[in-house]
Wavefront OBJ file of the C-alpha trace (Angstrom):
o trace
v -77.483 1.985 67.674
v -77.520 -1.661 68.577
v -76.474 -2.770 72.052
v -74.671 -6.052 72.588
v -75.709 -8.856 74.851
v -74.259 -12.007 76.410
v -75.357 -15.336 74.948
v -76.600 -16.740 78.269
v -79.006 -13.885 78.925
v -80.335 -12.103 75.812
v -80.104 -8.303 75.874
v -77.917 -8.274 78.976
v -75.081 -5.798 78.439
v -71.595 -6.864 79.493
v -69.635 -4.171 81.318
v -65.939 -3.701 80.641
v -65.237 -3.723 84.327
v -66.594 -7.299 84.557
v -65.203 -8.969 81.458
v -63.009 -6.405 79.668
v -61.299 -8.528 77.059
v -64.289 -10.715 76.192
v -66.647 -7.771 76.032
v -64.454 -5.497 73.932
v -63.364 -8.163 71.439
v -66.828 -9.704 71.151
v -68.480 -6.299 70.952
v -67.380 -5.216 67.519
v -67.836 -8.722 66.025
v -71.393 -9.038 67.229
v -72.159 -5.413 66.390
v -71.129 -5.776 62.758
v -73.173 -8.983 62.522
v -76.163 -7.066 63.831
v -75.693 -4.441 61.150
v -75.660 -7.057 58.404
v -79.107 -8.246 59.426
v -80.415 -4.717 59.903
v -79.259 -3.162 56.659
v -82.801 -2.195 55.683
v -83.095 0.209 58.623
v -82.435 3.876 57.953
v -80.259 6.022 60.172
v -83.390 7.787 61.427
v -85.045 4.558 62.634
v -82.593 3.652 65.395
v -81.771 5.099 68.836
v -79.151 7.706 69.682
v -75.581 6.443 69.218
v -73.870 8.963 71.534
v -72.381 10.651 68.486
v -73.443 13.323 66.043
v -72.034 12.508 62.606
v -71.966 14.891 59.635
v -70.510 14.939 56.140
v -68.896 18.323 55.529
v -66.686 20.022 52.929
v -63.850 22.502 53.329
v -65.365 24.874 50.763
v -68.288 25.079 48.366
v -66.260 24.452 45.201
v -62.711 24.289 43.843
v -61.216 25.022 40.404
v -60.707 22.192 37.950
v -57.676 20.046 38.770
v -57.756 20.731 42.523
v -59.112 18.274 45.107
v -62.210 19.090 47.107
v -61.614 18.073 50.721
v -64.588 16.474 52.430
v -64.763 14.733 55.778
v -66.862 12.744 58.197
v -67.117 14.835 61.362
v -67.744 12.953 64.620
v -68.906 14.813 67.718
v -68.791 12.217 70.497
v -70.563 12.333 73.831
v -68.248 12.670 76.829
v -66.557 9.374 77.701
v -67.340 7.712 74.345
v -64.739 6.942 71.703
v -64.264 5.622 68.182
v -61.191 3.904 66.765
v -58.065 4.666 64.763
v -57.123 2.660 61.656
v -55.375 0.174 63.982
v -57.890 -0.036 66.841
v -55.508 -1.806 69.227
v -56.703 -4.708 71.375
v -60.338 -4.435 70.253
v -62.755 -2.370 68.238
v -62.987 -1.515 64.553
v -62.161 1.697 62.666
v -64.939 3.615 60.895
v -65.610 2.503 57.347
v -66.743 4.993 54.702
v -68.362 3.982 51.424
v -68.489 7.012 49.152
v -71.354 7.699 46.764
v -70.061 10.000 44.045
v -71.109 11.253 40.660
v -69.552 9.505 37.704
v -66.056 10.814 37.069
v -65.285 11.621 40.694
v -62.800 9.594 42.743
v -62.242 9.613 46.518
v -58.729 9.396 47.907
v -57.807 7.554 51.123
v -58.932 8.809 54.518
v -56.351 10.894 56.381
v -56.207 9.748 60.002
v -55.260 12.305 62.681
v -52.848 11.131 65.350
v -54.687 8.882 67.842
v -54.731 8.780 71.605
v -54.207 5.799 73.880
v -57.453 4.431 75.388
v -56.883 2.278 78.476
v -59.413 0.017 80.212
v -57.632 -2.305 82.635
v -55.430 -4.633 80.609
v -57.077 -3.546 77.348
v -55.408 -0.749 75.373
v -57.009 0.661 72.244
v -56.144 3.523 69.900
v -58.755 6.026 68.868
v -60.452 9.365 69.363
v -62.615 11.159 71.896
v -64.473 14.467 71.713
v -64.446 15.750 68.139
v -62.567 14.273 65.194
v -62.664 14.849 61.445
v -61.763 12.009 59.083
v -61.011 13.819 55.857
v -60.413 12.671 52.278
v -59.807 14.377 48.921
v -62.383 14.113 46.131
v -60.903 14.489 42.655
v -62.221 14.511 39.120
v -60.917 11.573 37.094
v -60.178 13.863 34.124
v -60.144 17.507 33.150
v -63.475 19.145 33.759
v -65.306 22.039 35.228
v -65.332 23.425 38.732
v -65.736 20.676 41.355
v -68.724 21.506 43.550
v -69.662 20.242 47.020
v -72.982 18.851 45.835
v -74.324 15.364 45.189
v -71.661 13.775 47.409
v -72.892 11.213 49.922
v -71.437 8.460 52.064
v -72.511 5.406 54.032
v -70.592 5.260 57.305
v -70.281 2.303 59.669
v -68.535 2.662 63.005
v -68.167 1.208 66.481
v -68.524 3.563 69.441
v -67.642 2.421 72.962
v -67.741 3.365 76.608
v -68.715 0.666 79.150
v -70.429 -1.030 76.225
v -69.912 -0.968 72.477
v -72.544 0.023 69.943
v -72.457 -0.623 66.222
v -73.813 2.310 64.246
v -74.414 3.248 60.662
v -75.483 6.444 58.941
v -76.276 7.563 55.419
v -74.843 11.062 55.098
v -75.255 13.808 52.539
v -73.196 16.980 52.579
v -74.349 19.412 55.220
v -74.350 23.146 54.652
v -72.366 25.269 57.090
v -74.382 27.212 59.658
v -75.488 30.475 58.099
v -73.786 29.520 54.845
v -70.412 30.670 56.226
v -67.644 28.300 55.047
v -64.918 29.978 57.130
v -65.564 27.815 60.210
v -65.367 24.567 58.295
v -62.295 25.713 56.362
v -60.629 26.428 59.717
v -61.591 22.966 61.017
v -60.000 21.285 57.987
v -56.845 23.366 58.468
v -56.695 22.386 62.152
v -57.105 18.720 61.229
v -54.299 19.020 58.687
v -52.032 20.051 61.557
v -53.022 16.901 63.474
v -52.053 14.560 60.645
v -48.744 12.685 61.098
v -46.026 14.209 58.956
v -43.092 12.735 57.056
v -40.028 12.750 59.349
v -37.513 15.540 58.714
v -34.807 14.695 56.198
v -32.143 14.752 58.914
v -33.748 11.974 60.949
v -32.174 8.520 60.770
v -34.669 5.868 61.869
v -33.904 2.182 62.366
v -35.600 -0.775 64.047
v -34.010 -3.832 65.634
v -35.508 -7.151 66.733
v -33.859 -8.185 70.001
v -35.377 -11.205 71.752
v -38.839 -10.257 72.990
v -38.395 -6.590 72.077
v -38.314 -4.189 69.177
v -35.966 -1.222 69.551
v -36.670 1.857 67.436
v -33.750 4.269 67.244
v -34.156 7.827 65.984
v -31.027 9.922 65.433
v -30.622 13.495 64.288
v -33.390 15.027 66.386
v -33.306 17.978 68.744
v -33.795 17.233 72.448
v -36.880 15.060 72.985
v -38.475 14.701 76.417
v -40.713 11.754 75.570
v -42.275 9.803 72.719
v -44.776 7.019 72.073
v -45.144 4.627 69.151
v -48.581 3.747 67.751
v -48.264 0.618 65.576
v -50.111 0.661 62.283
v -50.195 -3.122 61.901
v -51.949 -5.244 64.555
v -50.393 -8.144 66.477
v -46.826 -6.870 66.283
v -46.493 -4.783 69.442
v -48.002 -5.581 72.856
v -50.332 -2.600 73.179
v -50.759 -2.748 76.962
v -47.058 -2.988 77.818
v -45.202 0.187 78.870
v -42.879 1.553 76.213
v -39.327 2.248 77.263
v -37.892 5.628 76.315
v -34.302 6.843 76.465
v -32.788 9.993 74.976
v -29.266 11.237 74.370
v -27.563 14.080 72.569
v -28.099 12.532 69.128
v -31.690 11.333 69.448
v -33.806 8.804 71.312
v -34.832 5.149 71.494
v -38.175 3.429 72.049
v -38.260 -0.117 73.445
v -41.414 -2.069 72.559
v -42.532 -5.483 73.772
v -43.404 -7.876 70.974
v -46.986 -9.076 70.828
v -47.704 -12.580 72.070
v -49.914 -12.918 68.965
v -47.061 -12.312 66.527
v -46.767 -15.654 64.748
v -43.660 -14.998 62.633
v -40.856 -12.449 62.315
v -41.762 -9.197 60.579
v -39.764 -7.339 57.968
v -40.827 -3.791 58.858
v -42.394 -1.681 61.576
v -45.000 0.845 60.459
v -46.750 3.334 62.637
v -46.772 6.806 64.123
v -44.308 8.298 66.594
v -45.912 11.014 68.717
v -43.480 13.257 70.586
v -44.247 14.755 73.989
v -44.382 18.116 72.217
v -47.452 16.870 70.313
v -45.834 16.535 66.902
v -46.479 13.219 65.123
v -44.455 11.518 62.379
v -45.111 8.532 60.138
v -42.632 5.679 60.453
v -41.982 2.770 58.089
v -38.602 1.176 58.708
v -37.079 -2.265 58.042
v -36.494 -4.507 61.048
v -33.052 -6.065 61.394
v -32.022 -8.768 63.842
v -29.762 -7.892 66.751
v -26.159 -8.938 66.265
l 1 2 3 4 5 6 7 8 9 10 11 12 13 14 15 16 17 18 19 20 21 22 23 24 25 26 27 28 29 30 31 32 33 34 35 36 37 38 39 40 41 42 43 44 45 46 47 48 49 50 51 52 53 54 55 56 57 58 59 60 61 62 63 64 65 66 67 68 69 70 71 72 73 74 75 76 77 78 79 80 81 82 83 84 85 86 87 88 89 90 91 92 93 94 95 96 97 98 99 100 101 102 103 104 105 106 107 108 109 110 111 112 113 114 115 116 117 118 119 120 121 122 123 124 125 126 127 128 129 130 131 132 133 134 135 136 137 138 139 140 141 142 143 144 145 146 147 148 149 150 151 152 153 154 155 156 157 158 159 160 161 162 163 164 165 166 167 168 169 170 171 172 173 174 175 176 177 178 179 180 181 182 183 184 185 186 187 188 189 190 191 192 193 194 195 196 197 198 199 200 201 202 203 204 205 206 207 208 209 210 211 212 213 214 215 216 217 218 219 220 221 222 223 224 225 226 227 228 229 230 231 232 233 234 235 236 237 238 239 240 241 242 243 244 245 246 247 248 249 250 251 252 253 254 255 256 257 258 259 260 261 262 263 264 265 266 267 268 269 270 271 272 273 274 275 276 277 278 279 280 281 282 283 284 285 286 287 288 289 290 291
């Protein structure tokens, strides 16, 4: 909604190809500042943001005691992207402020596995095309049927291509086309399959700090052709550096370069391992020093 400009020439957009790091890092900072001063503007009063954003529900209602799954659905123009919960070298993840009836509570957003977004020496983590950020809505106590009505959300997000745009939208629950909930139910089920899973019980995962590298070892897996680690915490892993991969009969290893911005040793590595097969698994493992 709001374009960014360089300080020496107001309203002059900075292209990533000219100043990639400065533009991408400055973009989200300046964009959020713009939003703070433009909070009185409604979503309808600003230009197209290269994204269609809706608030949808998996079904019209659920029995008492069950969560009602709702989600912010982004349909992004070709070439544009938004960010994962760890955006990488730049950017900012979407932020959702729920507006719920008294007695309803929103759970945390479930983040589908991200993709790697490369622009020269800048590497970010995020989403292109269509993505659903879903969350469960629950009743704080026993009650009646939970209905997909009177649920709203204020959403702030950064969307980027050659430039970054800060956007905001006030969303109320949309009704499915033709009143048919089957399509949306299917979309929620598909998104569930894209969420990182808990590693199988037979996996043995460890992490070692060795000089300028972290080495993640995974044992007890079937044959793996390739894997990539997406760090959950910023400034631990050098996002733009290639990740080493080696497999053997008992599992595989990932070799990660430590971030130059890591100021002190870390006690754990958290993130998502995405296999070449497309399956993704959550990782949270202590880091031990090499002997």
